[in-house]
C-alpha positions in Angstrom: 164.6 16.1 91.4 164.1 16.0 87.6 166.9 16.5 85.1 165.5 19.9 84.2 165.3 21.0 87.8 168.9 19.8 88.6 170.2 21.6 85.5 168.4 24.8 86.5 169.5 24.5 90.2 173.2 24.0 89.3 173.2 26.9 86.7 171.7 29.1 89.4 174.7 28.2 91.6 177.1 29.1 88.8 175.3 32.4 88.2 176.4 33.4 91.7 180.1 33.2 90.6 180.4 36.8 89.4 182.8 37.8 86.6 181.6 41.4 86.3 180.9 44.2 88.8 177.6 45.5 90.0 175.7 47.3 87.3 176.5 44.8 84.5 173.4 43.3 82.8 174.8 39.8 83.5 177.6 39.4 86.1 178.4 35.9 84.7 177.8 33.6 81.7 175.5 31.5 83.8 173.4 34.5 84.8 172.8 35.3 81.1 171.9 31.7 80.3 169.6 31.5 83.3 167.8 34.7 82.2 167.6 34.1 78.4 168.1 30.3 78.1 165.6 27.9 76.8 165.4 24.3 78.0 165.8 21.5 75.4 165.5 17.8 75.8 168.2 15.6 74.3 167.6 14.0 70.9 169.3 11.3 68.9 172.2 12.4 66.7 170.6 13.2 63.3 173.6 11.7 61.4 173.8 14.4 58.7 177.6 14.6 59.5 180.0 12.7 61.7 180.2 13.7 65.3 183.5 15.0 66.8 185.1 13.8 69.9 184.0 15.4 73.2 186.0 18.4 74.4 185.7 20.8 71.5 182.0 21.5 71.6 182.2 25.2 70.6 184.2 24.4 67.5 182.1 21.4 66.6 178.8 23.3 67.0 180.2 26.1 64.8 181.3 23.7 62.1 178.0 21.9 62.2 176.0 25.2 62.0 178.1 26.4 59.1 177.8 23.1 57.2 174.1 22.4 57.7 172.5 25.8 58.5 171.5 24.5 62.0 171.1 27.1 64.8 174.1 27.4 67.1 173.2 27.3 70.8 175.4 28.1 73.7 174.7 27.3 77.4 174.9 24.3 79.7 174.4 20.6 79.3 173.3 18.1 82.0 175.0 14.7 81.9 173.8 12.9 85.0 176.3 10.0 84.6 179.1 12.5 85.3 178.4 12.4 89.0 181.2 14.8 90.1 180.5 17.5 87.5 177.2 16.8 85.6 176.5 20.4 84.5 179.0 22.1 82.2 179.3 24.9 79.7 178.5 23.6 76.3 177.5 24.4 72.7 175.2 22.4 70.4 172.9 23.0 67.5 169.1 22.9 66.7 167.8 21.1 63.6 165.1 22.7 61.5 162.4 20.8 63.5 163.8 22.3 66.8 165.5 19.0 67.9 168.9 19.1 69.6 171.9 18.1 67.4 174.9 17.7 69.6 178.0 17.3 67.4 180.4 16.6 70.3 178.6 14.3 72.8 177.5 10.8 72.0 173.9 9.9 72.3 172.8 9.3 75.9 175.4 11.4 77.6 173.4 14.6 78.1 169.7 14.4 78.9 168.9 18.2 79.0 170.3 21.4 77.7 169.7 25.1 78.7 171.0 27.7 76.2 170.6 30.7 74.0 170.0 30.0 70.3 172.0 32.5 68.2 171.5 33.9 64.7 174.0 33.0 62.1 175.0 36.6 61.5 175.5 37.3 65.2 177.5 34.1 65.8 179.8 34.9 62.8 180.3 38.5 63.9 181.1 37.7 67.5 183.4 34.8 66.6 185.3 37.0 64.2 185.5 39.8 66.8 186.7 37.6 69.6 188.8 35.2 67.5 187.4 32.2 69.2 184.3 29.9 68.9 182.5 30.7 72.2 180.1 33.7 72.0 179.6 34.3 75.7 181.7 31.7 77.5 185.5 31.8 78.0 187.5 29.8 75.4 188.1 26.5 77.2 191.4 25.9 75.3 192.8 29.4 75.5 193.0 30.9 79.0 193.7 34.3 77.5 190.1 34.6 76.2 187.8 35.4 79.1 184.0 35.4 79.0 182.5 38.0 76.6 182.6 40.9 79.0 181.1 43.3 76.4 177.9 41.2 76.1 177.8 40.4 79.8 178.0 44.1 80.7 175.5 45.4 78.1 173.4 42.3 77.3 172.7 40.6 74.0 171.3 42.7 71.2 167.8 41.6 70.0 169.3 40.5 66.7 171.5 38.0 68.5 168.8 35.5 69.5 167.5 33.2 66.8 163.8 32.6 66.4 163.1 28.9 66.8 161.2 26.7 64.5 157.7 25.9 65.8 156.9 22.2 65.2 153.5 21.4 63.6 151.0 20.4 66.2 147.5 19.0 66.5 144.6 21.4 66.9 144.3 22.4 70.6 147.9 21.4 71.4 149.6 24.3 73.2 153.2 23.0 73.8 155.8 25.1 71.9 159.5 25.9 71.8 160.6 29.1 73.3 161.4 30.8 76.5 159.7 29.4 79.6 156.2 30.7 79.9 156.7 31.3 83.6 159.4 31.2 86.2 157.6 28.3 88.0 160.2 25.7 88.9 163.1 28.0 88.1 165.5 28.6 91.0 165.5 32.1 92.4 168.8 34.0 92.4 
């Protein structure tokens, strides 16, 4: 099974762990990511700023986005070397060329990412409203801050999702960044 397939399979399992009741747009953080998330391959750290230690990814991604203008992304990372728990909630950024910039995991730890890129305005507003860095997920260092039930119940507004840069390509090349063109290969819930 490829890294992308394993990431999607495990997130689909997490999506079955419901936070909200029937009738919510997304009954869990994982369900929202599985529906709206985009797959990204890992990329080397761009080195525009020092990386932070693992464990504070939401804060580190927020700081990096503020300092560099990179796009903040929230979702899941796949680190196959972590055999017991290789898929975990995570935040990272996207550089202007669409490459992953992970300010809290050293190069080589994660091989794939699945997440929702967020606009700067939406990220700032939600972080202010919730008084924590995660937009959808629970705050990992504050048990009093649950997942964002408002967004899980009603869904993300269209202005929440950032448009991604489209890298230049050769004539006839069709590969692009963006939501998966089909559900082929995605686990069914």
